[in-house]
Structure formats: C-alpha cells, structure tokens
C-alpha atoms as an extended CHARMM CRD file, in Angstrom:
* protein
*
       106  EXT
         1         1  MET       CA              2.0360000000       39.8280000000      -58.8950000000  PROA      1               0.0000000000
         2         2  SER       CA              3.7340000000       38.1980000000      -55.9370000000  PROA      2               0.0000000000
         3         3  ASP       CA              4.4290000000       34.4840000000      -55.5130000000  PROA      3               0.0000000000
         4         4  GLY       CA              1.8660000000       34.2900000000      -52.7000000000  PROA      4               0.0000000000
         5         5  ALA       CA             -0.9750000000       35.1380000000      -55.0560000000  PROA      5               0.0000000000
         6         6  ASN       CA              0.3330000000       32.5610000000      -57.5190000000  PROA      6               0.0000000000
         7         7  ASN       CA              0.3840000000       29.8710000000      -54.8320000000  PROA      7               0.0000000000
         8         8  ASP       CA             -3.2140000000       30.6710000000      -53.8370000000  PROA      8               0.0000000000
         9         9  GLN       CA             -4.3370000000       30.1200000000      -57.4060000000  PROA      9               0.0000000000
        10        10  LYS       CA             -2.6720000000       26.6730000000      -57.5220000000  PROA      10              0.0000000000
        11        11  LYS       CA             -4.4160000000       25.4300000000      -54.3590000000  PROA      11              0.0000000000
        12        12  PRO       CA             -7.7820000000       23.6830000000      -54.6910000000  PROA      12              0.0000000000
        13        13  SER       CA            -10.8800000000       25.7420000000      -53.9570000000  PROA      13              0.0000000000
        14        14  TRP       CA            -11.7970000000       23.7550000000      -50.8350000000  PROA      14              0.0000000000
        15        15  TRP       CA             -8.3460000000       24.4950000000      -49.3910000000  PROA      15              0.0000000000
        16        16  ARG       CA             -8.7590000000       28.2300000000      -50.0320000000  PROA      16              0.0000000000
        17        17  ARG       CA            -12.1970000000       28.1940000000      -48.3790000000  PROA      17              0.0000000000
        18        18  LEU       CA            -10.7960000000       26.2850000000      -45.3940000000  PROA      18              0.0000000000
        19        19  SER       CA             -7.8840000000       28.6850000000      -44.9620000000  PROA      19              0.0000000000
        20        20  LEU       CA            -10.2220000000       31.7020000000      -45.1870000000  PROA      20              0.0000000000
        21        21  TRP       CA            -12.5510000000       30.1170000000      -42.6270000000  PROA      21              0.0000000000
        22        22  TRP       CA             -9.5970000000       29.3630000000      -40.3210000000  PROA      22              0.0000000000
        23        23  ALA       CA             -8.2060000000       32.9060000000      -40.6560000000  PROA      23              0.0000000000
        24        24  SER       CA            -11.5800000000       34.3540000000      -39.7130000000  PROA      24              0.0000000000
        25        25  LYS       CA            -11.4780000000       32.6210000000      -36.2880000000  PROA      25              0.0000000000
        26        26  GLU       CA            -10.0450000000       34.3200000000      -33.2370000000  PROA      26              0.0000000000
        27        27  GLU       CA             -6.8320000000       32.9530000000      -31.7020000000  PROA      27              0.0000000000
        28        28  ALA       CA             -8.6560000000       31.5660000000      -28.6480000000  PROA      28              0.0000000000
        29        29  GLU       CA            -11.1240000000       29.7710000000      -30.9170000000  PROA      29              0.0000000000
        30        30  GLN       CA             -8.2440000000       28.3490000000      -33.0140000000  PROA      30              0.0000000000
        31        31  LYS       CA             -6.5760000000       26.9720000000      -29.8730000000  PROA      31              0.0000000000
        32        32  ARG       CA             -9.8620000000       25.4330000000      -28.7350000000  PROA      32              0.0000000000
        33        33  LEU       CA            -10.3870000000       23.7630000000      -32.1060000000  PROA      33              0.0000000000
        34        34  LYS       CA             -6.7790000000       22.4960000000      -32.2150000000  PROA      34              0.0000000000
        35        35  SER       CA             -7.2320000000       20.8550000000      -28.8060000000  PROA      35              0.0000000000
        36        36  PHE       CA             -9.8920000000       18.5530000000      -30.2820000000  PROA      36              0.0000000000
        37        37  ILE       CA             -7.4320000000       16.9840000000      -32.7290000000  PROA      37              0.0000000000
        38        38  PRO       CA             -5.6070000000       14.7310000000      -30.1930000000  PROA      38              0.0000000000
        39        39  LEU       CA             -8.9080000000       13.8840000000      -28.5170000000  PROA      39              0.0000000000
        40        40  ALA       CA            -10.3940000000       12.7730000000      -31.8410000000  PROA      40              0.0000000000
        41        41  LEU       CA             -7.2970000000       10.7420000000      -32.7550000000  PROA      41              0.0000000000
        42        42  TYR       CA             -7.1650000000        8.9830000000      -29.3670000000  PROA      42              0.0000000000
        43        43  THR       CA            -10.8860000000        8.2320000000      -29.5510000000  PROA      43              0.0000000000
        44        44  LEU       CA            -10.5710000000        6.7430000000      -33.0360000000  PROA      44              0.0000000000
        45        45  ALA       CA             -7.5400000000        4.6700000000      -31.9790000000  PROA      45              0.0000000000
        46        46  PHE       CA             -9.3660000000        3.3670000000      -28.9080000000  PROA      46              0.0000000000
        47        47  ILE       CA            -12.5010000000        2.4350000000      -30.8490000000  PROA      47              0.0000000000
        48        48  TYR       CA            -10.4280000000        0.7670000000      -33.5790000000  PROA      48              0.0000000000
        49        49  GLY       CA             -8.4730000000       -1.1750000000      -30.9570000000  PROA      49              0.0000000000
        50        50  VAL       CA            -11.5980000000       -2.4190000000      -29.2070000000  PROA      50              0.0000000000
        51        51  ILE       CA            -13.2560000000       -3.4730000000      -32.4370000000  PROA      51              0.0000000000
        52        52  TYR       CA            -10.0690000000       -5.0430000000      -33.8210000000  PROA      52              0.0000000000
        53        53  LEU       CA             -9.4000000000       -7.0540000000      -30.6810000000  PROA      53              0.0000000000
        54        54  SER       CA            -12.9950000000       -8.2270000000      -30.4400000000  PROA      54              0.0000000000
        55        55  ILE       CA            -12.8660000000       -9.4090000000      -34.0570000000  PROA      55              0.0000000000
        56        56  LEU       CA             -9.5850000000      -11.2160000000      -33.4120000000  PROA      56              0.0000000000
        57        57  ASN       CA            -11.0050000000      -12.9940000000      -30.3820000000  PROA      57              0.0000000000
        58        58  THR       CA            -14.1730000000      -13.9120000000      -32.2850000000  PROA      58              0.0000000000
        59        59  VAL       CA            -12.2250000000      -15.3200000000      -35.2370000000  PROA      59              0.0000000000
        60        60  ASN       CA             -9.8660000000      -17.3490000000      -33.0460000000  PROA      60              0.0000000000
        61        61  ARG       CA            -12.4720000000      -18.5450000000      -30.5370000000  PROA      61              0.0000000000
        62        62  SER       CA            -13.0130000000      -21.8410000000      -32.3630000000  PROA      62              0.0000000000
        63        63  LYS       CA             -9.2700000000      -22.4970000000      -32.5820000000  PROA      63              0.0000000000
        64        64  GLY       CA             -8.9730000000      -22.8830000000      -28.8170000000  PROA      64              0.0000000000
        65        65  MET       CA             -6.5370000000      -20.0620000000      -28.2620000000  PROA      65              0.0000000000
        66        66  ASP       CA             -6.5000000000      -16.4090000000      -27.3700000000  PROA      66              0.0000000000
        67        67  ALA       CA             -5.7950000000      -13.8510000000      -30.0350000000  PROA      67              0.0000000000
        68        68  VAL       CA             -4.3480000000      -11.5630000000      -27.4120000000  PROA      68              0.0000000000
        69        69  LYS       CA             -1.6070000000      -13.3030000000      -25.4630000000  PROA      69              0.0000000000
        70        70  SER       CA             -0.9550000000      -12.7430000000      -21.7800000000  PROA      70              0.0000000000
        71        71  TRP       CA              1.6040000000      -10.1890000000      -20.6330000000  PROA      71              0.0000000000
        72        72  TYR       CA              4.1510000000      -12.9460000000      -20.0390000000  PROA      72              0.0000000000
        73        73  GLY       CA              3.8180000000      -14.3560000000      -23.5500000000  PROA      73              0.0000000000
        74        74  GLY       CA              2.1920000000      -17.4990000000      -24.8440000000  PROA      74              0.0000000000
        75        75  ASP       CA             -1.2290000000      -18.9400000000      -24.1690000000  PROA      75              0.0000000000
        76        76  ARG       CA             -2.6880000000      -19.4310000000      -20.7330000000  PROA      76              0.0000000000
        77        77  PRO       CA             -1.8100000000      -22.8030000000      -19.1180000000  PROA      77              0.0000000000
        78        78  GLU       CA             -5.3690000000      -24.1510000000      -19.2840000000  PROA      78              0.0000000000
        79        79  ILE       CA             -5.4880000000      -23.4590000000      -23.0160000000  PROA      79              0.0000000000
        80        80  VAL       CA             -2.1540000000      -25.2100000000      -23.5490000000  PROA      80              0.0000000000
        81        81  ARG       CA             -3.4140000000      -28.2350000000      -21.5660000000  PROA      81              0.0000000000
        82        82  ALA       CA             -6.6710000000      -28.3570000000      -23.5650000000  PROA      82              0.0000000000
        83        83  LEU       CA             -4.8120000000      -28.1630000000      -26.8820000000  PROA      83              0.0000000000
        84        84  THR       CA             -2.3920000000      -30.9040000000      -25.7960000000  PROA      84              0.0000000000
        85        85  ARG       CA             -5.2920000000      -33.1010000000      -24.6790000000  PROA      85              0.0000000000
        86        86  GLU       CA             -7.0790000000      -32.5330000000      -27.9830000000  PROA      86              0.0000000000
        87        87  ARG       CA             -3.9490000000      -33.3040000000      -30.0190000000  PROA      87              0.0000000000
        88        88  GLU       CA             -3.2870000000      -36.5250000000      -28.0400000000  PROA      88              0.0000000000
        89        89  GLY       CA             -6.9190000000      -37.6240000000      -28.4660000000  PROA      89              0.0000000000
        90        90  LEU       CA             -6.6770000000      -37.1020000000      -32.1930000000  PROA      90              0.0000000000
        91        91  GLU       CA             -3.4570000000      -39.1250000000      -32.4340000000  PROA      91              0.0000000000
        92        92  LYS       CA             -4.9440000000      -41.9660000000      -30.3270000000  PROA      92              0.0000000000
        93        93  SER       CA             -8.0220000000      -42.1130000000      -32.5440000000  PROA      93              0.0000000000
        94        94  PHE       CA             -5.7650000000      -42.8740000000      -35.5130000000  PROA      94              0.0000000000
        95        95  GLU       CA             -3.9230000000      -45.5510000000      -33.5350000000  PROA      95              0.0000000000
        96        96  LYS       CA             -7.1640000000      -47.3250000000      -32.6030000000  PROA      96              0.0000000000
        97        97  LEU       CA             -8.3620000000      -47.1230000000      -36.2280000000  PROA      97              0.0000000000
        98        98  ILE       CA            -11.3840000000      -45.0910000000      -35.2120000000  PROA      98              0.0000000000
        99        99  ARG       CA            -10.3040000000      -42.7280000000      -37.9450000000  PROA      99              0.0000000000
       100       100  LYS       CA             -8.7110000000      -43.4970000000      -41.2650000000  PROA      100             0.0000000000
       101       101  GLN       CA             -5.8330000000      -41.4800000000      -42.6520000000  PROA      101             0.0000000000
       102       102  VAL       CA             -6.3940000000      -40.1610000000      -46.1310000000  PROA      102             0.0000000000
       103       103  SER       CA             -4.0260000000      -38.5580000000      -48.5810000000  PROA      103             0.0000000000
       104       104  GLY       CA             -3.5320000000      -34.8710000000      -48.0100000000  PROA      104             0.0000000000
       105       105  GLY       CA             -3.2550000000      -35.0600000000      -44.2360000000  PROA      105             0.0000000000
       106       106  ARG       CA             -5.5560000000      -35.9480000000      -41.3870000000  PROA      106             0.0000000000
C-alpha cells in the first residue's frame, strides 16, 4: 500500500469525515466557506475586546481611574486632580488626628 493510505489510517475519524466532506464541495463553495473564516475571527476579537474593556472599566471604576488610558497616555486631567485632592485629604485627616495610624499602613 502507499504512504497516503497509511497516513489516512493514522488520522482521527472526525478528521477523515471532515476531509471527505470538504472534498465533496465544489470549488466555488469552498471559496465561499473560506471567506467566513476572517469574518468569524474579527467578530470574535471585536466581541472579546468590548467585553474585556467593559470588565476592566467596571473593575477599576471604584479606584477613580480609567482602565483604558487616553491616546496621549496617562489619566485624564480631572481624574488626576480628583486623585490628588483625595490623597491630600487623607493625609490632612491624619495630621488633624481625625484618623489614627495603625500598624500595617493607613
């Protein structure tokens, strides 16, 4: 027997069925089916990106910053100002003994 027949026997049965199904299609149908591959990949990447970015923004919403930075890098100016104001307020509350420092940090 030839090596081709030997290789077919080594392949899993689902692979043989898939290759027989693919060989039974006309060339025009094969081209049409192949054109769906990039469309499916781009769609999956887009959906993953939207879901991933929405999760990132949801997780970081309470931290006072954006998960996705602006095009020019860093946080937006109003976020930087709010974080600075919050940090200064926290430091002043320790100075006025409104809060008490404990071991392990603030």
